[in-house]
C-alpha positions as CSV (number, residue, x, y, z in Angstrom):
1,M,0.0,0.0,0.0
2,N,1.2,3.5,-0.7
3,Q,2.1,6.1,1.9
4,I,-0.6,8.6,3.2
5,T,0.5,12.2,3.6
6,T,-1.5,14.6,5.7
7,L,-2.3,18.1,4.4
8,T,-4.5,21.0,5.4
9,A,-7.3,21.9,3.0
10,S,-5.3,25.1,2.2
11,E,-2.2,23.2,1.4
12,A,-4.2,20.8,-0.8
13,R,-5.9,23.7,-2.6
14,E,-2.6,25.3,-3.5
15,D,-1.4,22.2,-5.4
16,L,-4.5,20.3,-6.2
17,Y,-3.6,19.4,-9.8
18,T,-0.3,18.0,-8.8
19,L,-1.9,16.0,-6.0
20,I,-4.4,14.5,-8.4
21,K,-1.7,13.5,-10.9
22,T,0.4,11.9,-8.1
23,V,-2.6,10.0,-6.7
24,S,-3.7,8.9,-10.2
25,N,-0.3,7.4,-10.8
26,G,-0.8,5.3,-7.6
27,L,2.2,6.9,-6.0
28,R,0.6,8.4,-2.9
29,S,-2.6,9.1,-1.0
30,Y,-3.4,12.2,0.9
31,E,-5.4,12.9,4.0
32,I,-6.9,16.3,3.8
33,N,-8.0,18.1,7.0
34,L,-10.5,21.0,7.1
35,R,-11.0,22.7,10.4
36,G,-14.4,21.7,11.9
37,A,-14.9,18.7,9.5
38,N,-13.9,15.1,9.4
39,P,-10.7,14.4,7.4
40,V,-11.1,13.0,3.9
41,V,-8.7,10.9,1.9
42,L,-7.7,11.4,-1.7
43,I,-6.9,8.0,-3.3
44,S,-6.9,6.6,-6.8
45,K,-10.0,5.1,-8.2
46,S,-8.3,1.7,-8.8
47,E,-7.3,1.6,-5.1
48,I,-10.8,2.2,-3.8
49,E,-12.2,-0.3,-6.3
50,S,-9.7,-2.9,-5.0
51,W,-10.9,-2.1,-1.4
52,F,-14.5,-2.6,-2.4
53,E,-13.6,-5.9,-4.1
54,T,-11.8,-7.1,-1.0
55,L,-14.8,-6.1,1.2
56,D,-17.1,-8.0,-1.3
57,V,-15.0,-11.2,-1.1
58,L,-14.7,-11.0,2.7
59,S,-18.4,-10.5,3.1
60,S,-19.1,-13.9,1.5
61,P,-18.6,-16.8,3.9
62,E,-18.2,-19.2,1.0
63,E,-15.4,-17.2,-0.5
64,V,-13.7,-16.8,2.8
65,E,-13.8,-20.6,3.4
66,T,-12.4,-21.2,-0.1
67,I,-9.5,-18.9,0.7
68,K,-8.9,-20.6,4.0
69,A,-8.9,-24.0,2.3
70,G,-6.5,-22.8,-0.3
71,R,-4.1,-21.6,2.4
72,K,-4.2,-25.0,4.2
73,E,-3.3,-26.8,1.0
74,K,-0.2,-24.7,0.4
75,R,0.2,-26.2,-3.0
76,L,3.0,-24.4,-4.8
77,I,3.7,-24.7,-8.5
78,S,6.9,-23.3,-10.0
79,H,6.9,-20.8,-12.8
80,N,8.4,-23.4,-15.1
81,D,5.7,-25.9,-14.3
82,I,3.0,-23.4,-15.1
83,L,4.6,-22.7,-18.4
84,K,4.8,-26.4,-19.2
85,R,1.1,-27.0,-18.2
86,L,0.1,-24.2,-20.5
87,D,2.4,-25.4,-23.3
88,L,4.4,-22.2,-23.2
89,S,7.8,-23.5,-22.4
């Protein structure tokens, strides 16, 4: 996960376009504080989508059990074996 930098609303306003470009590249996230309001976070769309996907998976007991079962199996396949199975070696 990327680093979160805290800014005041005034600081964010001064350099908003640069902040948006930096966030859209996935390089950083920013917490923006406005006096008298709850802080907000500026993050990329792809990051929030991945959070929602994670929440969706974790809210399904069946998917959680599948993940747990997979962890117990601990079956590892080497990169070369995968290539062979896909006839790509």
